[in-house]
N, C-alpha and C positions, 0 to 999 in steps of 0.2 A: 554658529559653528560649535559652541560649547555643548549644544544638545547632541551632536554627533558622538561625543565622547562618553555618553551615558547609555545604559541599557534601554532607556526610554525610547530612543530613536528606533531601534530595531523592533521593539514591541509595537509601538504605535504605527510605524510604517507598515508592518506586516498585517496588522489588524485592518488598517484602512484599505490596503490593497485587496484583502480578502472580501471586505464589505462591498467594494466596488465590483468585484467578481460576482458576488451573490446578487447584487442588484441587476447586473447585466444578464445573468443567467435567468433570473425570474422574469425579466422583461422579454427576452428572446425565446427562452424555453427550448433550447436545443442542447443535446448532450455535449456537443463539442465545445460549448461555452462553459466548461466546468470552472467553478469559482477558483479552485486551486491553480488551474492552468492560467487563468486570467491574471491571478495574483503574481504568478511567476513572470508573466509577460510584462507586468508593471515593475516589479522589483528589480529584476536583472538589468534591463536597459537603463533604468534610473541610476543604479549603482555604477554602471559603466560610463554613462554620459557625464555624471558629475564626479567621476573618478573617486568614488567613496570606497575605501579599502574594505575587503570582505570581513576582516577581523573587527572593524568598527561596527558593521551591521550585526555580526554574530554575537556581540555583547548582549543584545536583546533577543536575537534569534535563538540563541541557545536556551534562553529561559522558556521560550515557547516549545522548543524541542523537549525540554525536561518534562513538560506537561503532557507529552504525547503518550507516555506509558500509562499514567492514571486515566487518561481519556480512553485508551484502549480497554483497560479493565472495566470502565464504566459501561462498555457495550454488553456486559453480563446482565445489566438491568432488564432490557427487553427480552433477553434469553430466559430469565427467571419466570417471566410471565407466560412463557411457552414451554415450560419444563416438561409438561405431560406429553406434548407433541414430540419432544426430544426422546423421551422414554419409549414411545411407540415405534419410533423409526431409528433406534440407536444403531443397529447393525448396518443398514444401508448408508446412514450418515457417515459413520466412521470409515466405511469402505470407500465411499465417494471422496472423502477428504484425503485418504491415503493414496488413492489412484491419482488424484490431482497433484499431490506433493511429488510423487515419483515421476509423473509426467513433466512437471515443471523443471525438476532437477535434471532429468534425463534429456529433455529437449535442449537445455543449455549446454550440456556436455557434448551432445551429438552435433549441434549447430556450430559450436565453438571449434570442434575438430574439423568439421566439413569446410568451414571458412578459414581455417588456419590461424585462428586467433591466438594471441599469447596466452599461456596458461594462467597468468595472473588475472587476465580479463575474464576468463572462463570461471575461475574461482570466485571472482567478484560478483558474478551474475547468479550464482547458485541460490542465493537467498532472496532473489528479486521479488518473489510473491509473498514475502513475510512482512509483518509490520516492522517499522524502522528500528526500534530498539533491539528486537531479536535478530534482525538481518545484520545489523552492525556487529553484534557480538559473534555471530556465526562466521561472518566474512573475515573478521580478524583471526578467528580460530583456525580457519583453513588456509590462511595466507593470502586472502584477497585484499584488494585496495578499497578501504572503507568509503572514501568519497565517491568512488565509482559505483559501489553498491548502493549508496544513498540515491544517486541519480537514477539508477536502474529501478529501484523501488518506486521512486516518484513516477517515472515513465510508465511502469507497469500498472500502478494504481490509477493514474489518470486515464490511460488507455482503456483499462477495464471498465471504469465508470462511464466512459463515453460510448463504448460499443456493446456493453452488456445487454441493454434492452433490445438492440438490433439482433444480436446473436440469439437471444431467447426467442425472438419472433421468427427469424429465419429457420431455426431448427425446431420450431413449434414446441418449445419447452414451456409448459403451462403449470406444472407442479410448483407451488410456491416454495416448498422445502428444497427442491432441486435447484431452483434459481438462486436462493440464498446461499446454499452450500457452494455452488459453483463460483459465484461472485466473490465470496469471502476467501475461498481457497486460492483463487487466481489473482485477486487484486486487493487484498487486505483492507485496511481502514478506509481508504479513498473509495474503493468499490462498495464497501459497506454503507457509506453515506448515500450512495445511489440506490442501493438495495432497500434502504429505509424509506426512500421516496416511493419505491415500487410497492411497498406494503409492510405491515408490521411483522408478519411471519418471515418474509424475505430478509428483513433487517435483523431479526433475532437469529436466524440460522446463519446469516453471513457473519455476524459477530461471534457466534460459536466457532465457525470455521477458522477464524483468525487464530484463536487460542489453540485449538486442536492441531491445526496445521503447523503451528510453531513447535508444539511438543513432538509431533510425528517427525518433523524435519530434524530436530535435535537428535532423535533416535536413529533415523535413517542416514543422515548426512555422513557420519563416520564410516558406515559400511560402504556407501557409494564412493566415498573419498578413497578408501583403501583399494577398492576394485579398479577405479579408473586413474588414480593418481599415484 
């Protein structure tokens, strides 16, 4: 039981759960068996069954969360290898990411109002397509509920990683740049991990979309906030 009172528990438990998820995913090779989703299905029931307080787990979990920001920055490495490709298609890339950001925020607002959701829930969902560190900061800024934002970010990322290949196939999206930009803009880092499996170009463009989408959202969010709220 002494182990539970140290950050080592949260770190080791999270890594082991993820490795189990990776092993299952590699064996079954179906998008729905996303390693992160499997890790969640291991961690949450285990904490509930053994009545382990969330704060106990978070002693180590927060250490992993801290590494999320530099891990996101590291996505610039594959982008650097494709920098010429970025220069050649700069305008459509920026345009596509901007449209994606506006669509993401606008759909949250419209659906929230149509369903009669509490305004705090709507605000919490506005940054759902951004990487967690940016989403948390923006959610707090507009008056959202940060834990709800984190959950929505996770759901958005996992969903995007699962359905991205199918969506591209159904709509016959064959351009590698378009695939990467769409996945990164819609489903941030988790989606990008799937994009990297699809190809080097897809992964690089998806990594680019994460950062650019964050910047565009920071610029656009206050304007949309004033208009609708």
